[in-house]
DSSP file (Angstrom, degrees, kcal/mol; ACC not computed):
  #  RESIDUE AA STRUCTURE BP1 BP2  ACC     N-H-->O    O-->H-N    N-H-->O    O-->H-N    TCO  KAPPA ALPHA  PHI   PSI    X-CA   Y-CA   Z-CA
    1    1 A M              0   0    0      0, 0.0     2,-0.3     0, 0.0     0, 0.0   0.000 360.0 360.0 360.0 133.9  124.2  119.2  123.8
    2    2 A T        -     0   0    0      1,-0.0     2,-0.5     0, 0.0     0, 0.0  -0.590 360.0-135.4 -85.8 145.9  122.9  120.5  120.5
    3    3 A E        -     0   0    0     -2,-0.3     2,-0.4     0, 0.0    -1,-0.0  -0.850  14.0-130.5-102.3 131.5  119.3  121.5  120.2
    4    4 A L        -     0   0    0     -2,-0.5     2,-0.3     1,-0.0     0, 0.0  -0.637  20.6-147.3 -79.9 133.5  117.3  120.4  117.2
    5    5 A T        -     0   0    0     -2,-0.4     2,-0.4     1,-0.0    -1,-0.0  -0.782  19.1-111.8-100.8 147.2  115.4  123.2  115.5
    6    6 A F        -     0   0    0     -2,-0.3     2,-0.4     4,-0.0     3,-0.1  -0.601  34.8-174.7 -78.1 130.6  112.0  122.6  113.8
    7    7 A S     >  -     0   0    0     -2,-0.4     4,-1.5     1,-0.1     3,-0.3  -0.993  25.2-149.5-128.7 129.3  112.1  123.0  110.1
    8    8 A R  H  > S+     0   0    0     -2,-0.4     4,-2.3     1,-0.2     5,-0.1   0.780  98.6  61.8 -66.3 -25.0  109.1  122.9  107.9
    9    9 A W  H  > S+     0   0    0      2,-0.2     4,-2.6     1,-0.2    -1,-0.2   0.889 101.6  50.3 -69.6 -38.1  111.2  121.5  105.1
   10   10 A Y  H  > S+     0   0    0     -3,-0.3     4,-2.4     2,-0.2    -1,-0.2   0.910 112.1  48.3 -63.7 -40.8  112.1  118.4  107.1
   11   11 A L  H  X S+     0   0    0     -4,-1.5     4,-2.5     2,-0.2    -2,-0.2   0.902 111.5  50.2 -64.8 -41.5  108.5  117.9  107.8
   12   12 A F  H  X S+     0   0    0     -4,-2.3     4,-2.4     2,-0.2    -2,-0.2   0.922 112.0  46.8 -62.8 -45.2  107.6  118.3  104.1
   13   13 A I  H  X S+     0   0    0     -4,-2.6     4,-2.4     2,-0.2    -2,-0.2   0.916 113.6  48.3 -65.0 -43.6  110.2  115.9  103.0
   14   14 A A  H  X S+     0   0    0     -4,-2.4     4,-2.2     1,-0.2    -2,-0.2   0.919 113.1  47.6 -63.6 -43.6  109.2  113.3  105.6
   15   15 A A  H  X S+     0   0    0     -4,-2.5     4,-2.5     1,-0.2     5,-0.2   0.888 111.5  51.4 -64.9 -38.8  105.5  113.6  104.7
   16   16 A F  H  X S+     0   0    0     -4,-2.4     4,-2.5    -5,-0.2    -2,-0.2   0.923 110.1  48.4 -64.0 -44.0  106.3  113.4  101.0
   17   17 A V  H  X S+     0   0    0     -4,-2.4     4,-2.3     2,-0.2    -2,-0.2   0.921 113.2  47.4 -63.5 -44.1  108.3  110.2  101.5
   18   18 A V  H  X S+     0   0    0     -4,-2.2     4,-2.4     1,-0.2     5,-0.2   0.940 114.4  46.1 -63.1 -47.3  105.6  108.6  103.6
   19   19 A Q  H  X S+     0   0    0     -4,-2.5     4,-2.3     1,-0.2    -1,-0.2   0.869 111.9  52.2 -65.2 -36.3  102.8  109.5  101.1
   20   20 A F  H  X S+     0   0    0     -4,-2.5     4,-2.2    -5,-0.2    -1,-0.2   0.929 110.9  46.7 -64.9 -45.1  104.9  108.3   98.2
   21   21 A C  H  X S+     0   0    0     -4,-2.3     4,-1.9     1,-0.2    -2,-0.2   0.927 115.1  45.4 -63.8 -45.2  105.6  104.9   99.8
   22   22 A L  H  X S+     0   0    0     -4,-2.4     4,-2.3     1,-0.2    -1,-0.2   0.865 111.8  53.1 -67.2 -35.1  101.9  104.4  100.7
   23   23 A G  H  X S+     0   0    0     -4,-2.3     4,-2.5    -5,-0.2    -1,-0.2   0.872 106.6  52.4 -66.7 -37.2  100.8  105.6   97.3
   24   24 A C  H  X S+     0   0    0     -4,-2.2     4,-0.9     2,-0.2    -2,-0.2   0.908 111.4  46.5 -64.0 -41.7  103.1  103.0   95.6
   25   25 A I  H  X S+     0   0    0     -4,-1.9     4,-0.6     1,-0.2     3,-0.5   0.910 113.2  49.1 -67.4 -41.0  101.6  100.3   97.7
   26   26 A Y  H >X S+     0   0    0     -4,-2.3     3,-1.2     1,-0.2     4,-0.5   0.889 106.2  56.2 -66.0 -38.5   98.1  101.5   97.0
   27   27 A S  H >X S+     0   0    0     -4,-2.5     4,-1.3     1,-0.3     3,-0.7   0.750  92.6  71.9 -66.8 -21.2   98.7  101.7   93.2
   28   28 A W  H 3X S+     0   0    0     -4,-0.9     4,-0.5    -3,-0.5    -1,-0.3   0.866  90.0  59.7 -59.8 -35.4   99.7   98.1   93.3
   29   29 A S  H << S+     0   0    0     -3,-1.2     3,-0.4    -4,-0.6     4,-0.3   0.805 103.2  51.6 -65.5 -27.6   96.0   97.1   93.8
   30   30 A V  H << S+     0   0    0     -3,-0.7     3,-0.3    -4,-0.5    -1,-0.2   0.825 111.4  47.4 -73.9 -31.6   95.2   98.9   90.5
   31   31 A L  H  X S+     0   0    0     -4,-1.3     4,-2.2    -3,-0.2     5,-0.2   0.395  82.5  98.5 -92.0   2.6   97.9   96.9   88.7
   32   32 A N  H  X S+     0   0    0     -4,-0.5     4,-2.6    -3,-0.4    16,-0.2   0.929  83.9  45.6 -58.7 -49.4   97.0   93.4   90.1
   33   33 A H  H  > S+     0   0    0     -4,-0.3     4,-2.4    -3,-0.3    -1,-0.2   0.927 114.0  47.0 -65.2 -46.0   94.9   92.3   87.1
   34   34 A P  H  > S+     0   0    0      0, 0.0     4,-2.4     0, 0.0    -1,-0.2   0.885 113.9  49.2 -62.5 -35.4   97.4   93.4   84.4
   35   35 A I  H  X S+     0   0    0     -4,-2.2     4,-2.7     2,-0.2     5,-0.4   0.926 110.9  49.4 -68.6 -43.2  100.3   91.8   86.3
   36   36 A D  H  X>S+     0   0    0     -4,-2.6     4,-2.2    -5,-0.2     6,-0.9   0.909 113.6  47.1 -59.6 -41.4   98.4   88.6   86.7
   37   37 A F  H  X5S+     0   0    0     -4,-2.4     4,-0.9     4,-0.2    -2,-0.2   0.905 114.8  45.4 -67.7 -40.6   97.7   88.6   83.0
   38   38 A A  H  <5S+     0   0    0     -4,-2.4    -2,-0.2    -5,-0.2    -1,-0.2   0.883 124.7  31.0 -70.8 -38.6  101.3   89.4   82.0
   39   39 A V  H  <5S+     0   0    0     -4,-2.7    -3,-0.2    -5,-0.2    -2,-0.2   0.912 134.9  22.6 -87.8 -46.2  102.9   86.9   84.3
   40   40 A Y  H  <5S-     0   0    0     -4,-2.2    -3,-0.2    -5,-0.4    -2,-0.1   0.558  94.1-124.3-103.5  -9.9  100.4   84.0   84.6
   41   41 A G  S  <<S+     0   0    0     -4,-0.9     2,-0.4    -5,-0.7    -4,-0.2   0.470  87.6  80.1  81.2   0.3   98.4   84.5   81.4
   42   42 A D    >   -     0   0    0     -6,-0.9     3,-0.9     1,-0.1     4,-0.3  -0.963  59.8-161.0-143.6 122.2   95.1   84.7   83.3
   43   43 A A  T 3  S+     0   0    0     -2,-0.4     3,-0.2     1,-0.2    -6,-0.1   0.560  88.0  63.2 -79.9  -6.7   93.9   87.8   85.1
   44   44 A T  T 3  S+     0   0    0      1,-0.2    -1,-0.2    -8,-0.1   -11,-0.0   0.467  77.5  83.3 -98.5  -0.9   91.4   85.9   87.3
   45   45 A K  S <  S-     0   0    0     -3,-0.9    -1,-0.2   -12,-0.1    -2,-0.1   0.837  78.5-150.9 -72.8 -30.8   93.9   83.7   89.2
   46   46 A G        +     0   0    0     -4,-0.3     4,-0.3    -3,-0.2     3,-0.1   0.825  48.6 135.1  69.8  33.9   94.6   86.5   91.7
   47   47 A R    >   +     0   0    0      1,-0.2     3,-0.9     2,-0.2     4,-0.5   0.785  63.5  61.9 -85.0 -27.4   98.2   85.6   92.6
   48   48 A A  T >> S+     0   0    0      1,-0.2     4,-1.0   -16,-0.2     3,-0.6   0.712  89.8  72.1 -70.9 -18.0   99.6   89.1   92.4
   49   49 A V  H 3> S+     0   0    0      1,-0.2     4,-2.2     2,-0.2    -1,-0.2   0.823  84.6  67.1 -65.5 -30.6   97.3   90.1   95.2
   50   50 A N  H <> S+     0   0    0     -3,-0.9     4,-2.2    -4,-0.3    -1,-0.2   0.868  96.9  53.5 -59.6 -37.1   99.5   88.1   97.7
   51   51 A T  H <> S+     0   0    0     -3,-0.6     4,-2.4    -4,-0.5    -1,-0.2   0.890 107.7  51.2 -64.2 -38.7  102.3   90.5   97.2
   52   52 A F  H  X S+     0   0    0     -4,-1.0     4,-2.4     2,-0.2    -2,-0.2   0.913 109.4  50.1 -63.7 -42.9  100.0   93.4   98.1
   53   53 A Y  H  X S+     0   0    0     -4,-2.2     4,-1.9     2,-0.2    -2,-0.2   0.898 111.2  48.6 -63.8 -40.5   98.9   91.6  101.2
   54   54 A I  H  X S+     0   0    0     -4,-2.2     4,-1.8     2,-0.2    -1,-0.2   0.923 111.5  49.7 -65.7 -43.7  102.5   91.0  102.3
   55   55 A A  H  X S+     0   0    0     -4,-2.4     4,-1.9     1,-0.2    -2,-0.2   0.904 111.7  48.1 -63.0 -41.2  103.5   94.6  101.6
   56   56 A M  H  < S+     0   0    0     -4,-2.4    -1,-0.2     1,-0.2    -2,-0.2   0.847 109.2  54.2 -68.7 -32.7  100.5   95.9  103.7
   57   57 A G  H  < S+     0   0    0     -4,-1.9    -1,-0.2    -5,-0.2    -2,-0.2   0.853 108.9  48.4 -67.4 -33.8  101.4   93.5  106.5
   58   58 A V  H  <        0   0    0     -4,-1.8    -2,-0.2     1,-0.2    -1,-0.2   0.873 360.0 360.0 -73.5 -37.3  104.9   94.9  106.6
   59   59 A V     <        0   0    0     -4,-1.9    -1,-0.2    -5,-0.2    -2,-0.2   0.509 360.0 360.0 -69.4 360.0  103.7   98.5  106.6
């Protein structure tokens, strides 16, 4: 049986991927109003927020 050795680079890559994914989801909340305005023509309808809620529910 092979033994796995601890590598700080694997930890760094895993932490980077997790932080990148969570950062992308968090940045979506900043873009909600511009996306609503671009897609629906009104920034106050709040329809793009539903995508954020679904993404957070999956995470």
